[in-house]
FIRO-685934 format. One record per residue: residue in one letter; y, x, z of N, C-alpha, C, CB in turn. Coordinates in steps of 0.001 Angstrom, whole numbers, padded with zeros to 6 digits, always signed. Atoms other than C-alpha are relative to their C-alpha. Glycine has a CB too. Layout:
AYXZYXZYXZYXZ/...
//
This chain:
M-000990+000472+000079-000213+000127-000406+001821+000726+000639-000565-001114+000530/R-001752-000679+000168+003755+001102-001060+000183-000674+001312+001349-000606-001565/E-000889+000290-001211+006283+000924+001717+001331-000460-000028+000114+001038+000691/P-001403-000224+001197+009605-000067+000109+000741+001421+001276+001554-002202-000305/W-000442-000404-000819+011062+001293+003233+000239+002024-000215-000895-000696+001047/I+000187-001709+000200+009721+004977+002722+000120+000233-001318-001458+000687+000454/A-000438-000587+000964+010094+005084-000712+001945-000070-000185-000906-000674-001131/G-001639-000405+000300+014266+004416-000523+000004+000914+000733+001261-000966+000305/I-000027-000516-000353+014095+006678+002533+000016+001241-000240-000321-000370+000344/L-000075-001070+001199+013069+009475+000348+000104+000379-000996-000369+000374-000190/S-000911-000279+000943+014900+009022-002210+001763+000236+000299-000257-001096-000858/L-001239+000313-000738+017859+008729+000398+000112+001632-000048-000051-000978+001644/L+000210-001480-000990+016990+012307+001859-000094+001084-001850-002288-000026+001510/I-000545-000410+001457+016165+013886-002116-000683-000899-001022-000329+001625-000397/P+000416+001460+000630+016550+011824-004763-001057+000326-001097+001389-000885-000742/G+001704+000167+000515+013132+010802-006914-000971+000262+000798-000443+000848-001080/V+001077-000660-000440+010929+011841-004380-000369-001528+000179+000048+001220+001255/G+000834+001615-000172+010422+007703-003737-000540-000060-001389+001131-001615+000370/Q+000360-000140+001250+010269+007706-007143-002289+000603-000507+001432+001315-000375/I+001191-000460+000333+007252+010306-007161-000931-001064+001086-000088+001769+000212/Y+000880+000909-001037+005912+008358-003660-001056-001368-000857+001351-000852+001193/N+000716+001555+000888+005391+005571-006370-000598+000121-000599+000523-000890-000772/G+000597-000734+000887+003537+007398-008276+000585-000432-000979-001298+000007-000076/R-001045-000557+001287+006291+007666-010947+000647+001306-000197+001159-000753-000039/I-000328-001130-001079+006181+011101-010728+001191+000353-001282-001524+001445+000590/I-001239-000316+001224+008527+011211-014580+000914-000280+000260+000057-000509-001206/I-001105+000517-000394+010592+008821-013575+000917+000735+000638-000228-000891+000627/G-000502-000867-001638+011232+011073-009975+000097+000571-001115-000876+000603+001653/I-000401-001516+000614+011918+014509-012139+001118-000528-000393-000912+000837-001247/I-000841+000156+000969+014142+012386-014401+001801-000547+001433-000934-001513-001428/W-001131+000482-001062+016352+010303-011414+000174+001483+000917-000628-001573+001133/L-000969-001150-000574+016551+014343-009611+000969+000644-001043-000889+001218+000602/V-001418-000709+000640+017911+015866-012480+001224-000755-000268-000249+000576-001348/L-001347+000758+000194+020082+012803-013495+000697+000499+001213-000091-001731-000066/T-000995+000364-001023+021572+012780-010103+000226+001474+000480-000537-001148+001225/G-000313-001329-000307+021686+016813-009660+001373+000209-000961-001348+001063-000332/V-001043+000071+000726+023906+016671-012913+001135-000882+000314-000408-000234-001071/S-000494+001350-000746+025791+013609-011423+000670+000932+001273-001489-001346+000530/W-000517-000650-001293+026477+015766-008168+001227+000678-000369-001020+001038+000672/I-000778-001222+000651+028132+018710-010024+000519-000089-000943-000543+000973-000270/G-001040+000557+000588+029660+016982-012794+001429-000573+000219-000451-000630-000336/S-000711+001116-000910+031522+014954-010589+001015+001224+001044-001473-001189+001119/V-000347-000994-001379+032047+017071-007847+000186-001231+001327+001856+001111-000291/G+000268+001157-001280+030511+014224-005571+000153-001120-000865+001184-000073+001473/T+000045+001850+000371+031710+010820-006565-000701-000573-000966+001272-000614-000429/L+001595-000047+000555+029293+010145-009378-001366-000020+000162-000169+000630-000348/G+000876-000072-000806+026672+011540-007199-000337-000513+001245-000021+000796+000061/W+000276+001338-000864+026546+009003-004427-000042-000866-000872+000982-000453+001069/I+000753+001307+000951+026513+006433-007138-001347+000247-000405+000745-000306-001454/V+001718+000180+000696+023492+007796-008649-001138-000169+000383-000470+000835-000552/H+000680-000357-001172+021943+009010-005469-000384-001542+000382+000953+000924+001151/L+000327+001358-001151+021893+005529-003764-000553-001348-001391+002119-000679+001225/I+001100+001292+001603+020760+003488-007635-000791+000380+000916-000532+000387-002244/C+001553-000608-000233+018039+006155-006890-000854-000864+000899+000016+001509+000730/A+000335+000169-001354+017334+005040-003611-000758-001541-000155+001452+000109+001079/W+000071+001536+000652+017534+001486-004934-000938-000647-000402+000581-000182-000966/C+000819+000094+000564+015647+001560-007361-001587+000035+000939+000352+000896-000931/A+001453-000263+000097+012616+003146-005954-000221-001454+001543-000551+002255+000376/Y+000311+001426-000478+012859+000485-002925-000770-000850-000404+000812-000638+000004/S+000478+001140+001001+012948-002133-005647-001441-000144-000453+000725+000144-001241/Y+001567-000056+000813+009729-000954-007510-000798+000070+001199-000387+001467-001148/A+000857-000004-001081+008052-000487-004047-000236-001489+000471+000581+000894+001105/K+000393+000773-000378+008720-003835-002895-001077-000851-001262+001116-000506+000607/D+000830+000534+001215+007466-005272-006363-000976+000053-000169+000146+000277-000928/N+001357-000340+000872+004776-003500-006756-000824+001042+001366+000475+001128-001893/P+000719-001429-001033+003221-002612-003203-001287+000151-000074+000135-000075+001635/I+001728-000268+000120-000753-002457-004546-000106+001597-000679-000918-001387-001293/R+000606-000984+000128-001555+001298-005612-000885-000723-001093-000546+000631+001281/N+000778-000249+001059-003308+001396-009136-000967+000781+000514+000638+000550-001094/
//
C-alpha cells in the first residue's frame, strides 16, 4: 500500500523521491531535474512553486493509486 502523506513528505524533502516511492522512477528523475533547474534559474522564486507542485503530484498519485502493482 502507498501512503500519500509519505509520498508528499518525501517529495518535500527531495523533489522526485515521492514519485520514486510511488514506483514512477522516470517521472521522479524528471521532477528532480526540473525542480533543480527551476531553483537555479529563478533564484528560488519559481523553485518553490515547482517544489510544492512536485510534492502535491506525489501525494495525489499515491492517494488515487494506493495499491502497488
